[in-house]
mmCIF file of the N, C-alpha and C atoms, coordinates in Angstrom:
data_MODEL
# 
_entry.id   MODEL 
# 
loop_
_atom_site.group_PDB 
_atom_site.id 
_atom_site.type_symbol 
_atom_site.label_atom_id 
_atom_site.label_alt_id 
_atom_site.label_comp_id 
_atom_site.label_asym_id 
_atom_site.label_entity_id 
_atom_site.label_seq_id 
_atom_site.pdbx_PDB_ins_code 
_atom_site.Cartn_x 
_atom_site.Cartn_y 
_atom_site.Cartn_z 
_atom_site.occupancy 
_atom_site.B_iso_or_equiv 
_atom_site.pdbx_formal_charge 
_atom_site.auth_seq_id 
_atom_site.auth_comp_id 
_atom_site.auth_asym_id 
_atom_site.auth_atom_id 
_atom_site.pdbx_PDB_model_num 
ATOM 1   N N  . MET A 1 1  ? 260.228 66.169 56.520 1.00 0.00 ? 1  MET A N  1 
ATOM 2   C CA . MET A 1 1  ? 261.176 65.395 57.256 1.00 0.00 ? 1  MET A CA 1 
ATOM 3   C C  . MET A 1 1  ? 260.747 63.949 57.237 1.00 0.00 ? 1  MET A C  1 
ATOM 4   N N  . ASN A 1 2  ? 259.527 63.689 57.570 1.00 0.00 ? 2  ASN A N  1 
ATOM 5   C CA . ASN A 1 2  ? 258.918 62.321 57.619 1.00 0.00 ? 2  ASN A CA 1 
ATOM 6   C C  . ASN A 1 2  ? 259.694 61.268 58.317 1.00 0.00 ? 2  ASN A C  1 
ATOM 7   N N  . GLU A 1 3  ? 260.241 61.587 59.407 1.00 0.00 ? 3  GLU A N  1 
ATOM 8   C CA . GLU A 1 3  ? 260.897 60.561 60.349 1.00 0.00 ? 3  GLU A CA 1 
ATOM 9   C C  . GLU A 1 3  ? 260.914 61.139 61.781 1.00 0.00 ? 3  GLU A C  1 
ATOM 10  N N  . PRO A 1 4  ? 260.935 60.248 62.715 1.00 0.00 ? 4  PRO A N  1 
ATOM 11  C CA . PRO A 1 4  ? 261.073 60.773 64.034 1.00 0.00 ? 4  PRO A CA 1 
ATOM 12  C C  . PRO A 1 4  ? 262.308 61.563 64.189 1.00 0.00 ? 4  PRO A C  1 
ATOM 13  N N  . ALA A 1 5  ? 262.201 62.711 64.908 1.00 0.00 ? 5  ALA A N  1 
ATOM 14  C CA . ALA A 1 5  ? 263.403 63.637 64.989 1.00 0.00 ? 5  ALA A CA 1 
ATOM 15  C C  . ALA A 1 5  ? 263.921 63.738 66.414 1.00 0.00 ? 5  ALA A C  1 
ATOM 16  N N  . VAL A 1 6  ? 265.101 63.961 66.443 1.00 0.00 ? 6  VAL A N  1 
ATOM 17  C CA . VAL A 1 6  ? 265.832 64.367 67.614 1.00 0.00 ? 6  VAL A CA 1 
ATOM 18  C C  . VAL A 1 6  ? 266.474 65.761 67.400 1.00 0.00 ? 6  VAL A C  1 
ATOM 19  N N  . PHE A 1 7  ? 266.165 66.732 68.134 1.00 0.00 ? 7  PHE A N  1 
ATOM 20  C CA . PHE A 1 7  ? 266.595 68.102 67.873 1.00 0.00 ? 7  PHE A CA 1 
ATOM 21  C C  . PHE A 1 7  ? 267.961 68.311 68.618 1.00 0.00 ? 7  PHE A C  1 
ATOM 22  N N  . VAL A 1 8  ? 269.029 68.161 67.868 1.00 0.00 ? 8  VAL A N  1 
ATOM 23  C CA . VAL A 1 8  ? 270.347 68.320 68.503 1.00 0.00 ? 8  VAL A CA 1 
ATOM 24  C C  . VAL A 1 8  ? 271.080 69.275 67.535 1.00 0.00 ? 8  VAL A C  1 
ATOM 25  N N  . SER A 1 9  ? 272.127 69.962 68.118 1.00 0.00 ? 9  SER A N  1 
ATOM 26  C CA . SER A 1 9  ? 272.857 71.056 67.324 1.00 0.00 ? 9  SER A CA 1 
ATOM 27  C C  . SER A 1 9  ? 274.002 70.365 66.535 1.00 0.00 ? 9  SER A C  1 
ATOM 28  N N  . LYS A 1 10 ? 274.514 69.289 66.953 1.00 0.00 ? 10 LYS A N  1 
ATOM 29  C CA . LYS A 1 10 ? 275.584 68.644 66.243 1.00 0.00 ? 10 LYS A CA 1 
ATOM 30  C C  . LYS A 1 10 ? 275.576 67.132 66.424 1.00 0.00 ? 10 LYS A C  1 
ATOM 31  N N  . GLY A 1 11 ? 276.221 66.455 65.564 1.00 0.00 ? 11 GLY A N  1 
ATOM 32  C CA . GLY A 1 11 ? 276.202 64.980 65.634 1.00 0.00 ? 11 GLY A CA 1 
ATOM 33  C C  . GLY A 1 11 ? 275.114 64.352 64.898 1.00 0.00 ? 11 GLY A C  1 
ATOM 34  N N  . ASP A 1 12 ? 274.768 63.041 65.265 1.00 0.00 ? 12 ASP A N  1 
ATOM 35  C CA . ASP A 1 12 ? 273.774 62.313 64.596 1.00 0.00 ? 12 ASP A CA 1 
ATOM 36  C C  . ASP A 1 12 ? 272.376 62.879 64.886 1.00 0.00 ? 12 ASP A C  1 
ATOM 37  N N  . ARG A 1 13 ? 271.576 63.202 63.932 1.00 0.00 ? 13 ARG A N  1 
ATOM 38  C CA . ARG A 1 13 ? 270.241 63.993 64.204 1.00 0.00 ? 13 ARG A CA 1 
ATOM 39  C C  . ARG A 1 13 ? 269.130 62.864 64.166 1.00 0.00 ? 13 ARG A C  1 
ATOM 40  N N  . SER A 1 14 ? 269.497 61.644 64.240 1.00 0.00 ? 14 SER A N  1 
ATOM 41  C CA . SER A 1 14 ? 268.467 60.518 64.269 1.00 0.00 ? 14 SER A CA 1 
ATOM 42  C C  . SER A 1 14 ? 268.375 60.057 65.704 1.00 0.00 ? 14 SER A C  1 
ATOM 43  N N  . LEU A 1 15 ? 267.367 59.138 65.921 1.00 0.00 ? 15 LEU A N  1 
ATOM 44  C CA . LEU A 1 15 ? 267.272 58.575 67.243 1.00 0.00 ? 15 LEU A CA 1 
ATOM 45  C C  . LEU A 1 15 ? 268.476 57.793 67.456 1.00 0.00 ? 15 LEU A C  1 
ATOM 46  N N  . PRO A 1 16 ? 268.890 57.458 68.735 1.00 0.00 ? 16 PRO A N  1 
ATOM 47  C CA . PRO A 1 16 ? 270.009 56.606 68.991 1.00 0.00 ? 16 PRO A CA 1 
ATOM 48  C C  . PRO A 1 16 ? 269.850 55.221 68.428 1.00 0.00 ? 16 PRO A C  1 
ATOM 49  N N  . LYS A 1 17 ? 270.981 54.573 68.016 1.00 0.00 ? 17 LYS A N  1 
ATOM 50  C CA . LYS A 1 17 ? 270.937 53.278 67.410 1.00 0.00 ? 17 LYS A CA 1 
ATOM 51  C C  . LYS A 1 17 ? 270.320 52.242 68.334 1.00 0.00 ? 17 LYS A C  1 
ATOM 52  N N  . ILE A 1 18 ? 270.383 52.479 69.625 1.00 0.00 ? 18 ILE A N  1 
ATOM 53  C CA . ILE A 1 18 ? 269.858 51.479 70.491 1.00 0.00 ? 18 ILE A CA 1 
ATOM 54  C C  . ILE A 1 18 ? 268.328 51.537 70.793 1.00 0.00 ? 18 ILE A C  1 
ATOM 55  N N  . THR A 1 19 ? 267.691 52.521 70.156 1.00 0.00 ? 19 THR A N  1 
ATOM 56  C CA . THR A 1 19 ? 266.290 52.762 70.271 1.00 0.00 ? 19 THR A CA 1 
ATOM 57  C C  . THR A 1 19 ? 265.526 51.522 69.735 1.00 0.00 ? 19 THR A C  1 
ATOM 58  N N  . ARG A 1 20 ? 264.555 51.005 70.444 1.00 0.00 ? 20 ARG A N  1 
ATOM 59  C CA . ARG A 1 20 ? 263.822 49.872 70.094 1.00 0.00 ? 20 ARG A CA 1 
ATOM 60  C C  . ARG A 1 20 ? 262.442 50.272 69.645 1.00 0.00 ? 20 ARG A C  1 
ATOM 61  N N  . HIS A 1 21 ? 261.894 49.636 68.648 1.00 0.00 ? 21 HIS A N  1 
ATOM 62  C CA . HIS A 1 21 ? 260.564 49.908 68.144 1.00 0.00 ? 21 HIS A CA 1 
ATOM 63  C C  . HIS A 1 21 ? 259.755 48.656 68.249 1.00 0.00 ? 21 HIS A C  1 
ATOM 64  N N  . PHE A 1 22 ? 258.410 48.842 68.327 1.00 0.00 ? 22 PHE A N  1 
ATOM 65  C CA . PHE A 1 22 ? 257.477 47.754 68.396 1.00 0.00 ? 22 PHE A CA 1 
ATOM 66  C C  . PHE A 1 22 ? 257.409 46.848 67.134 1.00 0.00 ? 22 PHE A C  1 
ATOM 67  N N  . MET A 1 23 ? 257.273 47.468 66.012 1.00 0.00 ? 23 MET A N  1 
ATOM 68  C CA . MET A 1 23 ? 257.264 46.784 64.661 1.00 0.00 ? 23 MET A CA 1 
ATOM 69  C C  . MET A 1 23 ? 256.341 45.663 64.661 1.00 0.00 ? 23 MET A C  1 
ATOM 70  N N  . GLU A 1 24 ? 255.047 45.868 64.840 1.00 0.00 ? 24 GLU A N  1 
ATOM 71  C CA . GLU A 1 24 ? 254.144 44.782 64.730 1.00 0.00 ? 24 GLU A CA 1 
ATOM 72  C C  . GLU A 1 24 ? 254.318 43.746 65.656 1.00 0.00 ? 24 GLU A C  1 
ATOM 73  N N  . GLY A 1 25 ? 254.819 44.003 66.928 1.00 0.00 ? 25 GLY A N  1 
ATOM 74  C CA . GLY A 1 25 ? 255.000 43.027 67.954 1.00 0.00 ? 25 GLY A CA 1 
ATOM 75  C C  . GLY A 1 25 ? 256.295 42.228 67.877 1.00 0.00 ? 25 GLY A C  1 
ATOM 76  N N  . ARG A 1 26 ? 257.115 42.213 66.820 1.00 0.00 ? 26 ARG A N  1 
ATOM 77  C CA . ARG A 1 26 ? 258.286 41.509 66.772 1.00 0.00 ? 26 ARG A CA 1 
ATOM 78  C C  . ARG A 1 26 ? 259.485 42.188 67.211 1.00 0.00 ? 26 ARG A C  1 
ATOM 79  N N  . GLY A 1 27 ? 259.391 43.576 67.420 1.00 0.00 ? 27 GLY A N  1 
ATOM 80  C CA . GLY A 1 27 ? 260.634 44.314 67.798 1.00 0.00 ? 27 GLY A CA 1 
ATOM 81  C C  . GLY A 1 27 ? 261.446 44.655 66.790 1.00 0.00 ? 27 GLY A C  1 
ATOM 82  N N  . GLY A 1 28 ? 262.356 45.595 66.942 1.00 0.00 ? 28 GLY A N  1 
ATOM 83  C CA . GLY A 1 28 ? 263.356 45.899 65.979 1.00 0.00 ? 28 GLY A CA 1 
ATOM 84  C C  . GLY A 1 28 ? 264.123 47.105 66.335 1.00 0.00 ? 28 GLY A C  1 
ATOM 85  N N  . GLU A 1 29 ? 265.333 47.323 65.799 1.00 0.00 ? 29 GLU A N  1 
ATOM 86  C CA . GLU A 1 29 ? 266.229 48.472 66.087 1.00 0.00 ? 29 GLU A CA 1 
ATOM 87  C C  . GLU A 1 29 ? 265.810 49.636 65.282 1.00 0.00 ? 29 GLU A C  1 
ATOM 88  N N  . HIS A 1 30 ? 266.288 50.775 65.741 1.00 0.00 ? 30 HIS A N  1 
ATOM 89  C CA . HIS A 1 30 ? 265.876 51.912 64.982 1.00 0.00 ? 30 HIS A CA 1 
ATOM 90  C C  . HIS A 1 30 ? 266.496 52.072 63.553 1.00 0.00 ? 30 HIS A C  1 
ATOM 91  N N  . ARG A 1 31 ? 267.601 51.530 63.261 1.00 0.00 ? 31 ARG A N  1 
ATOM 92  C CA . ARG A 1 31 ? 268.180 51.549 61.934 1.00 0.00 ? 31 ARG A CA 1 
ATOM 93  C C  . ARG A 1 31 ? 267.348 50.644 60.958 1.00 0.00 ? 31 ARG A C  1 
ATOM 94  N N  . GLU A 1 32 ? 266.540 49.786 61.458 1.00 0.00 ? 32 GLU A N  1 
ATOM 95  C CA . GLU A 1 32 ? 265.626 48.984 60.604 1.00 0.00 ? 32 GLU A CA 1 
ATOM 96  C C  . GLU A 1 32 ? 264.328 49.773 60.371 1.00 0.00 ? 32 GLU A C  1 
ATOM 97  N N  . ALA A 1 33 ? 263.875 50.598 61.325 1.00 0.00 ? 33 ALA A N  1 
ATOM 98  C CA . ALA A 1 33 ? 262.571 51.312 61.269 1.00 0.00 ? 33 ALA A CA 1 
ATOM 99  C C  . ALA A 1 33 ? 262.726 52.755 60.752 1.00 0.00 ? 33 ALA A C  1 
ATOM 100 N N  . HIS A 1 34 ? 263.885 53.244 60.658 1.00 0.00 ? 34 HIS A N  1 
ATOM 101 C CA . HIS A 1 34 ? 264.191 54.584 60.306 1.00 0.00 ? 34 HIS A CA 1 
ATOM 102 C C  . HIS A 1 34 ? 263.432 55.070 59.067 1.00 0.00 ? 34 HIS A C  1 
ATOM 103 N N  . ASN A 1 35 ? 263.416 54.396 58.022 1.00 0.00 ? 35 ASN A N  1 
ATOM 104 C CA . ASN A 1 35 ? 262.816 54.850 56.708 1.00 0.00 ? 35 ASN A CA 1 
ATOM 105 C C  . ASN A 1 35 ? 261.383 54.244 56.640 1.00 0.00 ? 35 ASN A C  1 
ATOM 106 N N  . ILE A 1 36 ? 261.010 53.299 57.400 1.00 0.00 ? 36 ILE A N  1 
ATOM 107 C CA . ILE A 1 36 ? 259.604 52.892 57.289 1.00 0.00 ? 36 ILE A CA 1 
ATOM 108 C C  . ILE A 1 36 ? 258.647 53.960 57.726 1.00 0.00 ? 36 ILE A C  1 
ATOM 109 N N  . TYR A 1 37 ? 258.959 54.822 58.550 1.00 0.00 ? 37 TYR A N  1 
ATOM 110 C CA . TYR A 1 37 ? 258.151 55.832 59.085 1.00 0.00 ? 37 TYR A CA 1 
ATOM 111 C C  . TYR A 1 37 ? 257.680 56.724 57.812 1.00 0.00 ? 37 TYR A C  1 
ATOM 112 N N  . GLY A 1 38 ? 258.629 57.219 57.106 1.00 0.00 ? 38 GLY A N  1 
ATOM 113 C CA . GLY A 1 38 ? 258.352 58.128 55.943 1.00 0.00 ? 38 GLY A CA 1 
ATOM 114 C C  . GLY A 1 38 ? 257.623 57.326 54.836 1.00 0.00 ? 38 GLY A C  1 
ATOM 115 N N  . LEU A 1 39 ? 257.974 56.015 54.635 1.00 0.00 ? 39 LEU A N  1 
ATOM 116 C CA . LEU A 1 39 ? 257.299 55.148 53.618 1.00 0.00 ? 39 LEU A CA 1 
ATOM 117 C C  . LEU A 1 39 ? 255.915 55.006 54.047 1.00 0.00 ? 39 LEU A C  1 
ATOM 118 N N  . LEU A 1 40 ? 255.511 54.766 55.219 1.00 0.00 ? 40 LEU A N  1 
ATOM 119 C CA . LEU A 1 40 ? 254.169 54.584 55.604 1.00 0.00 ? 40 LEU A CA 1 
ATOM 120 C C  . LEU A 1 40 ? 253.308 55.948 55.492 1.00 0.00 ? 40 LEU A C  1 
ATOM 121 N N  . GLN A 1 41 ? 254.044 56.958 55.840 1.00 0.00 ? 41 GLN A N  1 
ATOM 122 C CA . GLN A 1 41 ? 253.321 58.341 55.713 1.00 0.00 ? 41 GLN A CA 1 
ATOM 123 C C  . GLN A 1 41 ? 252.936 58.541 54.262 1.00 0.00 ? 41 GLN A C  1 
ATOM 124 N N  . GLY A 1 42 ? 253.918 58.353 53.346 1.00 0.00 ? 42 GLY A N  1 
ATOM 125 C CA . GLY A 1 42 ? 253.736 58.444 51.939 1.00 0.00 ? 42 GLY A CA 1 
ATOM 126 C C  . GLY A 1 42 ? 252.642 57.536 51.362 1.00 0.00 ? 42 GLY A C  1 
ATOM 127 N N  . GLN A 1 43 ? 252.662 56.320 51.891 1.00 0.00 ? 43 GLN A N  1 
ATOM 128 C CA . GLN A 1 43 ? 251.575 55.327 51.388 1.00 0.00 ? 43 GLN A CA 1 
ATOM 129 C C  . GLN A 1 43 ? 250.182 55.823 51.844 1.00 0.00 ? 43 GLN A C  1 
ATOM 130 N N  . ALA A 1 44 ? 250.071 56.312 53.156 1.00 0.00 ? 44 ALA A N  1 
ATOM 131 C CA . ALA A 1 44 ? 248.778 56.651 53.647 1.00 0.00 ? 44 ALA A CA 1 
ATOM 132 C C  . ALA A 1 44 ? 248.328 57.919 52.810 1.00 0.00 ? 44 ALA A C  1 
ATOM 133 N N  . ALA A 1 45 ? 249.151 58.864 52.549 1.00 0.00 ? 45 ALA A N  1 
ATOM 134 C CA . ALA A 1 45 ? 248.725 60.049 51.648 1.00 0.00 ? 45 ALA A CA 1 
ATOM 135 C C  . ALA A 1 45 ? 248.288 59.568 50.352 1.00 0.00 ? 45 ALA A C  1 
ATOM 136 N N  . TYR A 1 46 ? 249.084 58.638 49.723 1.00 0.00 ? 46 TYR A N  1 
ATOM 137 C CA . TYR A 1 46 ? 248.654 58.181 48.367 1.00 0.00 ? 46 TYR A CA 1 
ATOM 138 C C  . TYR A 1 46 ? 247.367 57.540 48.457 1.00 0.00 ? 46 TYR A C  1 
ATOM 139 N N  . GLU A 1 47 ? 247.047 56.688 49.373 1.00 0.00 ? 47 GLU A N  1 
ATOM 140 C CA . GLU A 1 47 ? 245.798 55.967 49.451 1.00 0.00 ? 47 GLU A CA 1 
ATOM 141 C C  . GLU A 1 47 ? 244.671 56.980 49.732 1.00 0.00 ? 47 GLU A C  1 
ATOM 142 N N  . SER A 1 48 ? 244.839 57.967 50.491 1.00 0.00 ? 48 SER A N  1 
ATOM 143 C CA . SER A 1 48 ? 243.867 58.983 50.729 1.00 0.00 ? 48 SER A CA 1 
ATOM 144 C C  . SER A 1 48 ? 243.548 59.738 49.532 1.00 0.00 ? 48 SER A C  1 
ATOM 145 N N  . LEU A 1 49 ? 244.561 60.157 48.797 1.00 0.00 ? 49 LEU A N  1 
ATOM 146 C CA . LEU A 1 49 ? 244.360 60.857 47.460 1.00 0.00 ? 49 LEU A CA 1 
ATOM 147 C C  . LEU A 1 49 ? 243.595 59.967 46.486 1.00 0.00 ? 49 LEU A C  1 
ATOM 148 N N  . ARG A 1 50 ? 243.958 58.743 46.387 1.00 0.00 ? 50 ARG A N  1 
ATOM 149 C CA . ARG A 1 50 ? 243.261 57.730 45.424 1.00 0.00 ? 50 ARG A CA 1 
ATOM 150 C C  . ARG A 1 50 ? 241.847 57.671 45.805 1.00 0.00 ? 50 ARG A C  1 
ATOM 151 N N  . GLU A 1 51 ? 241.493 57.628 47.069 1.00 0.00 ? 51 GLU A N  1 
ATOM 152 C CA . GLU A 1 51 ? 240.080 57.577 47.526 1.00 0.00 ? 51 GLU A CA 1 
ATOM 153 C C  . GLU A 1 51 ? 239.361 58.805 47.156 1.00 0.00 ? 51 GLU A C  1 
ATOM 154 N N  . TYR A 1 52 ? 240.011 59.964 47.384 1.00 0.00 ? 52 TYR A N  1 
ATOM 155 C CA . TYR A 1 52 ? 239.341 61.241 47.150 1.00 0.00 ? 52 TYR A CA 1 
ATOM 156 C C  . TYR A 1 52 ? 239.143 61.552 45.608 1.00 0.00 ? 52 TYR A C  1 
ATOM 157 N N  . ARG A 1 53 ? 240.066 61.166 44.802 1.00 0.00 ? 53 ARG A N  1 
ATOM 158 C CA . ARG A 1 53 ? 240.115 61.357 43.393 1.00 0.00 ? 53 ARG A CA 1 
ATOM 159 C C  . ARG A 1 53 ? 240.465 60.166 42.645 1.00 0.00 ? 53 ARG A C  1 
ATOM 160 N N  . PRO A 1 54 ? 239.533 59.002 42.695 1.00 0.00 ? 54 PRO A N  1 
ATOM 161 C CA . PRO A 1 54 ? 239.842 57.840 42.061 1.00 0.00 ? 54 PRO A CA 1 
ATOM 162 C C  . PRO A 1 54 ? 240.075 57.786 40.561 1.00 0.00 ? 54 PRO A C  1 
ATOM 163 N N  . HIS A 1 55 ? 239.534 58.792 39.837 1.00 0.00 ? 55 HIS A N  1 
ATOM 164 C CA . HIS A 1 55 ? 239.599 58.788 38.411 1.00 0.00 ? 55 HIS A CA 1 
ATOM 165 C C  . HIS A 1 55 ? 240.966 59.311 37.843 1.00 0.00 ? 55 HIS A C  1 
ATOM 166 N N  . LEU A 1 56 ? 241.865 59.697 38.683 1.00 0.00 ? 56 LEU A N  1 
ATOM 167 C CA . LEU A 1 56 ? 243.173 60.193 38.247 1.00 0.00 ? 56 LEU A CA 1 
ATOM 168 C C  . LEU A 1 56 ? 244.286 59.240 38.354 1.00 0.00 ? 56 LEU A C  1 
# 
């Protein structure tokens, strides 16, 4: 899933559009931060694997 989840049975399954995020101190709306969560998870996993097996 790789994103903040809201468990609802119908409608928009994302956080409400008015949700505010810290975003390095500058603030931002959820629609701006929605995909950053998954991107940063993937980046952290990649960096960890590169450190673990640097020769690949």
